[in-house]
C-alpha positions in Angstrom: 1.0 -45.3 27.5 -1.1 -48.3 28.4 0.8 -50.7 26.2 4.0 -50.0 28.1 2.4 -51.5 31.2 1.3 -54.6 29.4 4.8 -55.1 28.1 6.4 -55.0 31.5 6.3 -58.8 32.4 9.7 -59.7 33.9 10.6 -63.4 34.2 7.1 -64.7 35.1 5.7 -63.2 31.9 8.2 -65.2 29.9 7.0 -68.4 31.6 3.4 -67.4 31.0 4.0 -67.0 27.2 5.7 -70.4 27.3 2.6 -71.8 29.0 0.4 -70.3 26.3 2.5 -71.9 23.6 2.2 -75.3 25.4 -1.5 -75.0 25.7 -1.9 -74.3 22.0 0.2 -77.4 21.2 -1.7 -79.7 23.6 0.8 -79.5 26.4 -1.6 -78.6 29.2 -1.1 -81.8 31.1 2.7 -81.6 31.1 2.5 -78.0 32.4 0.2 -78.7 35.2 1.9 -82.0 36.4 5.6 -81.3 35.8 6.5 -77.6 35.0 4.3 -75.7 37.5 5.2 -77.7 40.6 8.9 -77.3 39.8 8.5 -73.6 39.4 6.3 -73.1 42.5 9.1 -74.1 44.9 11.4 -71.3 43.7 8.7 -68.6 43.1 6.1 -69.2 45.7 7.5 -66.4 47.8 7.7 -63.9 45.0 4.5 -64.5 43.0 1.8 -62.0 43.9 -2.0 -62.2 43.7 -4.8 -59.8 43.9 -8.6 -60.0 44.4 -10.9 -59.2 41.5 -12.9 -56.2 42.6 -15.7 -54.0 41.5 -15.1 -50.3 40.7 -15.0 -47.6 38.0 -12.6 -47.0 35.2 -12.3 -43.8 33.1 -10.3 -43.1 30.0 -9.6 -39.4 29.8 -7.3 -36.8 28.3 -6.3 -33.9 30.6 -5.5 -30.4 29.6 -6.3 -26.8 30.2 -9.1 -24.6 28.9 -10.3 -21.0 28.7 -13.9 -19.8 28.6 -14.7 -18.0 25.3 -17.9 -16.4 23.9 -20.1 -18.5 21.7 -19.7 -15.7 19.2 -17.7 -12.5 19.1 -17.3 -9.8 16.5 -15.5 -6.5 16.2 -17.8 -4.1 14.4 -16.9 -1.1 12.2 -18.4 1.0 9.4 -17.9 0.1 5.7 -16.9 3.8 5.1 -15.3 6.4 7.3 -16.8 9.6 8.5 -17.7 11.8 11.4 -19.1 9.8 14.3 -22.4 11.5 15.3 -23.7 9.1 18.0 -22.7 6.1 20.1 -25.7 5.2 22.3 -24.1 2.1 23.9 -21.2 1.4 26.3 -19.4 -1.6 27.6 -21.6 -4.0 29.6 -24.8 -3.0 27.8 -27.1 -5.8 26.6 -28.4 -5.4 23.1 -30.8 -7.2 20.7 -30.2 -8.0 17.1 -30.6 -5.0 14.8 -30.2 -2.5 17.7 -28.3 0.7 16.7 -24.8 0.8 18.1 -23.4 3.9 16.4 -24.2 6.5 13.7 -22.2 8.6 11.3 -23.2 12.0 10.1 -25.4 11.3 7.1 -25.9 14.8 5.7 -24.1 14.1 2.5 -25.6 10.7 2.1 -29.2 12.1 2.5 -28.5 14.8 0.0 -27.4 12.2 -2.6 -30.7 10.3 -2.0 -32.7 13.5 -2.6 -30.8 14.2 -5.9 -31.2 10.6 -7.0 -34.9 10.7 -6.4 -35.3 13.9 -8.4 -33.4 12.3 -11.3 -35.6 9.3 -11.1 -38.7 11.4 -11.3 -37.5 13.3 -14.3 -36.7 10.1 -16.1 -40.1 8.7 -15.3 -41.8 11.8 -16.7 -39.8 11.6 -19.9 -40.8 8.0 -20.4 -44.4 8.8 -19.7 -44.3 11.7 -22.2 -43.0 9.4 -24.9 -45.6 6.8 -24.2 -48.6 9.1 -24.1 -50.7 10.5 -27.0 -49.6 14.0 -28.3 -51.5 17.0 -26.9 -53.6 18.9 -29.5 -52.1 22.2 -28.6 -48.6 20.8 -29.0 -49.5 19.5 -32.5 -50.9 23.0 -33.4 -47.8 24.7 -32.2 -45.6 22.3 -34.1 -47.6 22.9 -37.3 -47.3 26.7 -36.9 -43.5 26.4 -36.4 -43.3 24.3 -39.6 -45.4 26.8 -41.6 -43.3 29.7 -40.4 -40.1 28.0 -41.3 -41.4 27.1 -44.7 -42.5 30.6 -45.4 -39.1 32.0 -44.3 -37.3 29.6 -46.6 -39.6 30.4 -49.5 -39.0 34.1 -49.0 -35.3 33.6 -49.1 -35.5 31.5 -52.3 -37.7 34.1 -54.1 -35.8 37.2 -53.1 -35.5 39.9 -54.2 -39.1 40.4 -55.3 -40.0 43.2 -57.8 -41.5 45.2 -55.1 -38.3 44.9 -53.0 -36.2 46.1 -56.0 -38.5 49.0 -56.7 -38.4 50.1 -53.1 -34.7 49.8 -52.9 -34.3 51.8 -56.1 -36.6 54.5 -54.8 -34.8 54.7 -51.5 -31.5 55.0 -53.3 -32.7 57.7 -55.6 -34.2 59.7 -52.7 -31.0 59.4 -50.7 -29.0 60.5 -53.7 -31.1 63.6 -54.3 -30.9 64.6 -50.6 -27.1 64.2 -50.7 -26.9 66.5 -53.8 -28.9 69.1 -52.0 -26.9 68.9 -48.8 -23.7 69.1 -50.8 -24.9 72.3 -52.6 -25.9 73.9 -49.4 -22.6 73.2 -47.8 -20.6 74.4 -50.8 -22.3 77.8 -50.4 -20.8 78.2 -46.9 -17.7 76.1 -47.1 -15.5 79.2 -47.6 -16.4 80.7 -44.3 -14.3 80.1 -41.2 -15.8 77.4 -39.0 -17.8 76.0 -41.9 -17.3 72.4 -40.5 -19.4 73.3 -37.4 -22.4 74.8 -39.4 -25.8 73.1 -39.8 -25.0 72.7 -43.5 -22.0 70.5 -42.6 -24.2 68.3 -40.3 -26.9 68.0 -43.0 -24.2 66.9 -45.4 -22.9 64.2 -43.0 -26.5 62.9 -42.4 -27.3 62.8 -46.1 -24.1 61.0 -46.9 -24.8 58.3 -44.3 -28.4 57.8 -45.6 -27.1 57.5 -49.1 -24.6 54.8 -48.1 -27.3 52.8 -46.3 -29.7 53.1 -49.2 -27.0 52.0 -51.6 -26.1 49.0 -49.5 -29.7 47.9 -49.2 -30.1 48.2 -52.9 -27.1 46.1 -53.6 -28.2 43.5 -51.0 -31.6 43.3 -52.5 -30.2 42.8 -55.9 -27.8 40.1 -54.7 -30.5 37.9 -53.2 -30.1 35.3 -50.2 -26.7 33.8 -49.5 -26.1 30.0 -49.4 -25.6 30.1 -45.6 -29.0 31.8 -45.1 -30.8 29.3 -47.4 -29.1 26.3 -45.6 -30.1 27.7 -42.2 -33.7 28.2 -43.3 -33.8 24.6 -44.7 -32.5 23.2 -41.4 -35.2 25.1 -39.5 -37.8 23.5 -41.8 -36.4 20.0 -41.3 -36.3 20.4 -37.5 -39.9 21.7 -37.4 -41.0 18.8 -39.7 -39.2 16.3 -37.4 -40.9 17.7 -34.3 -44.3 17.5 -35.9 -43.7 13.9 -37.1 -42.6 12.8 -33.6 -45.8 14.2 -32.2 -48.0 12.6 -34.8 -46.2 9.3 -35.1 -45.2 8.8 -31.4 -41.8 7.8 -30.0 -39.7 5.2 -31.9 -38.8 1.9 -30.3 -35.2 3.1 -29.8 -36.5 6.3 -28.0 -38.7 4.2 -25.7 -35.9 1.8 -24.9 -33.5 4.6 -24.1 -36.1 6.3 -21.8 -36.7 3.0 -20.0 -33.0 2.4 -19.5 -32.7 5.9 -18.1 -35.5 5.1 -15.6 -33.7 1.9 -14.5 -30.4 3.7 -14.1 -32.1 6.3 -12.0 -33.7 3.7 -9.8 -30.3 2.0 -9.3 -28.9 5.4 -8.3 -31.6 5.8 -5.7 -30.9 2.3 -4.3 -27.2 3.0 -4.1 -27.7 6.3 -2.4 -30.1 4.7 0.2 -27.5 2.0 0.9 -25.0 4.7 1.6 -27.4 6.1 4.2 -27.8 2.7 5.7 -24.0 2.3 5.9 -23.9 5.3 8.2 -25.8 3.2 10.8 -23.9 0.4 12.7 -26.3 -2.3 14.1 -25.9 -5.4 16.2 -25.8 -8.6 14.0 -27.0 -10.7 16.9 -28.2 -10.3 20.5 -25.4 -10.1 23.0 -23.2 -7.9 25.4 -21.1 -4.9 24.4 -17.6 -5.8 25.7 -15.7 -2.8 24.3 -16.4 0.7 22.8 -13.3 2.4 21.3 -14.6 5.6 19.9 -16.8 8.6 20.9 -19.2 11.0 19.2 -17.4 13.8 17.4 -14.4 11.6 16.3 -13.5 10.9 12.7 -13.4 7.1 12.2 -12.4 4.8 9.4 -13.3 1.2 8.6 -11.6 -0.4 11.6 -13.7 -2.0 14.3 -14.8 0.3 17.1 -17.3 -1.8 19.0 -16.9 -5.4 20.2 -20.1 -7.5 20.6 -20.1 -11.0 22.3 -22.7 -13.6 22.9 -22.2 -14.6 26.5 -25.5 -16.4 26.9 -23.9 -19.8 26.2 -20.1 -19.5 26.5 -17.8 -22.2 25.2 -14.8 -23.8 26.8 -11.8 -23.7 24.5 -9.7 -26.8 25.4 -5.9 -27.3 24.8 -4.6 -30.9 24.9 -1.3 -32.6 24.0 -1.3 -34.0 20.4 -0.8 -37.5 21.7 -4.4 -37.3 23.1 -5.9 -36.6 19.7 -7.8 -39.9 19.5 -9.3 -39.3 22.9 -11.1 -36.1 21.8 -14.2 -36.6 19.7 -17.4 -34.5 19.5 -19.9 -35.8 22.0 -17.4 -36.9 24.6 -18.0 -35.7 28.2 -16.0 -32.9 29.7 -15.3 -32.0 33.3 -13.7 -28.7 34.2 -12.6 -27.0 37.4 -12.1 -23.3 37.0 -9.3 -21.5 38.9 -11.8 -19.0 40.1 -14.1 -21.7 41.5 -11.9 -24.5 42.6 -14.6 -26.2 44.7 -17.1 -26.7 41.8 -16.8 -29.1 38.9 -18.5 -28.1 35.7 -19.7 -30.6 33.2 -20.3 -30.5 29.4 -19.4 -32.1 26.1 -17.1 -31.6 23.2 -18.9 -29.9 20.3 -16.0 -29.3 17.9 -12.4 -30.4 17.4 -10.3 -28.0 15.3 -9.0 -30.0 12.3 -5.5 -28.4 12.5 -3.0 -28.5 15.4 -2.2 -25.2 17.0 1.1 -24.1 18.5 0.9 -23.1 22.2 4.1 -22.2 24.0 6.0 -23.8 21.0 4.2 -27.1 21.6 1.8 -28.8 19.0 -1.6 -28.7 20.6 -5.0 -30.1 19.9 -7.7 -27.5 20.2 -11.4 -28.3 20.9 -14.5 -26.5 21.9 -16.9 -27.8 24.6 -20.3 -26.6 25.7 -21.0 -26.4 29.4 -24.3 -27.4 31.1 -26.7 -24.5 30.9 -27.6 -24.4 34.5 -24.0 -24.0 35.5 -22.8 -21.6 32.8 -25.7 -19.2 32.3 -24.4 -16.5 34.7 -21.6 -14.5 33.0 -20.6 -12.9 36.2 -20.1 -16.3 37.9 -18.0 -17.5 34.9 -16.5 -14.5 33.1 -15.1 -14.8 29.6 -11.4 -15.6 29.9 -11.7 -17.8 33.0 -9.0 -20.5 33.0 -9.7 -24.1 34.0 -8.2 -27.6 34.3 -10.1 -29.9 31.9 -10.6 -33.6 31.6 -12.1 -35.0 28.3 -13.7 -38.4 29.1 -13.4 -40.7 26.2 -15.0 -43.7 27.9 -16.3 -44.7 31.4 -17.4 -47.9 33.0 -19.2 -47.9 36.3 -19.5 -50.8 38.7 -17.2 -52.8 36.5 -15.2 -56.0 37.3 -11.6 -54.8 37.5 -8.1 -56.4 37.6 -4.7 -54.8 37.6 -3.0 -54.4 34.2 -0.2 -56.7 35.5 -2.7 -59.6 35.7 -3.4 -59.6 31.9 -1.5 -61.8 29.4 -2.1 -61.1 25.7 -2.5 -64.4 23.8 -2.9 -62.6 20.5 -3.9 -59.0 19.5 -7.0 -58.2 21.5 -7.2 -61.6 23.2 -6.2 -62.0 26.8 -6.0 -64.5 29.7 -5.3 -64.4 33.4 -4.0 -66.9 36.0 -6.7 -67.6 38.5 -5.9 -69.1 41.9 -8.1 -72.2 42.4 -7.5 -74.4 45.4 -4.1 -72.9 45.8 -3.2 -73.7 42.2 -2.8 -71.3 39.2 -5.2 -72.0 36.3 -5.1 -70.2 32.9 -8.5 -68.7 32.0 -9.3 -66.7 28.8 -11.2 -63.5 29.5 -12.9 -60.7 27.5 -11.4 -57.2 28.2 -13.2 -53.9 27.9 -11.7 -50.6 28.9 -8.1 -50.3 30.0 -6.2 -47.4 31.6 -2.7 -47.2 32.9 -3.5 -49.3 36.0 -6.7 -51.4 35.6 -8.6 -53.3 33.0 -12.4 -53.9 32.8 -13.3 -57.6 32.6 -16.4 -58.0 30.4 -16.5 -61.8 30.9 -14.5 -64.6 32.4 -14.0 -63.5 36.0 -16.2 -62.9 39.0 -15.8 -60.4 41.8 -13.8 -61.9 44.7 -11.7 -64.3 42.7 -7.9 -64.3 43.1 -5.7 -63.7 40.1 -1.9 -63.7 39.8 -0.1 -60.4 39.0 3.3 -62.1 38.6 6.0 -60.7 40.9 4.4 -57.2 40.9 2.7 -56.3 44.2 -0.6 -54.4 43.7 -3.3 -53.0 46.0 
């Protein structure tokens, strides 16, 4: 933008560049004695001059802005459930870690209780394996082993002579009683209704006793089956293992398994406690509740239901044309006038420039954030979030500077300038050092004094 003013020279600028060329070639004398007087006659009525003055110059980029919170978050639960309590409402001030909402935690608390029980059982099992065996436990295990061994021995040695003798005697007795009952029934069997007589009942009882005695005799003579012996042997092995475990203590593998069970149970307790904590929604930072979108008794999911904003130090979000990118740097001054307070100018500084352009109304836009002076922005009701403003970002400023119009400058080479100074009614070329420049004026760092007259060519200036 500024360079376009510097390039606007018209015919006098062409003569000035010719003068510069003459000067660099050693033609100063010719220019002052021959060329300048010849030109003055034709141009003396059109060449304009201006007085070097003192003033201020500011390089800035203008745009718009919106007041936004320093931080804002939409909060929700990590798992859904029945909303049991919402103790806050829009406008409330809260501190970090304050409770904002609670879910019904009945199921979660039950899972914690069950997990704690499982942990205690695992710890008891580990302690039991690690401790010395109790004397009564050892005695009981020895008794079980002895009993199992005796039962196996009895099976292996059956039938004994005594068992055979008893079985034979029982069978003989049952056979004699059956014969007697049969003879008594035969005496009355010809009578009508003989089947209902006492003799018939005695015969039936004697027959059953005989069959039982015969079966016992055959069983005794056959001895124990392979299945019975195998079962008795397994009982002996189990009893021996139980006794050995008590006497020798737990194996390394048993101890490791028990320890892993304890660790697993502890993790289950922690997970259950986290589920309880997840039923409580707390504030991650101090701020103001700006929205509450659910009430107690509602079923909620994982979407946000409460909005929390930090309004203590709001930021000004600034939107500038992309051509002003080089004029927006963190640390640069900012001046803003809000639509709601048109008579007050707010100051601050740029704190961040978004590294990517945004599209606003289909226009590529530079977005930056600025902090406002605390004494001006501390009242959120004076400057509510969302307030719109006209914004100037000040890239550079020079106060009480020596100023000349842009039209007075002549660029000798990139960054090097000169002006024509009126001395005793004559124009003299003078090199100068230039500082800040805007679209109208340039700051003169050295080479000119306030009150001197300089030529602006044919352009009339104030």
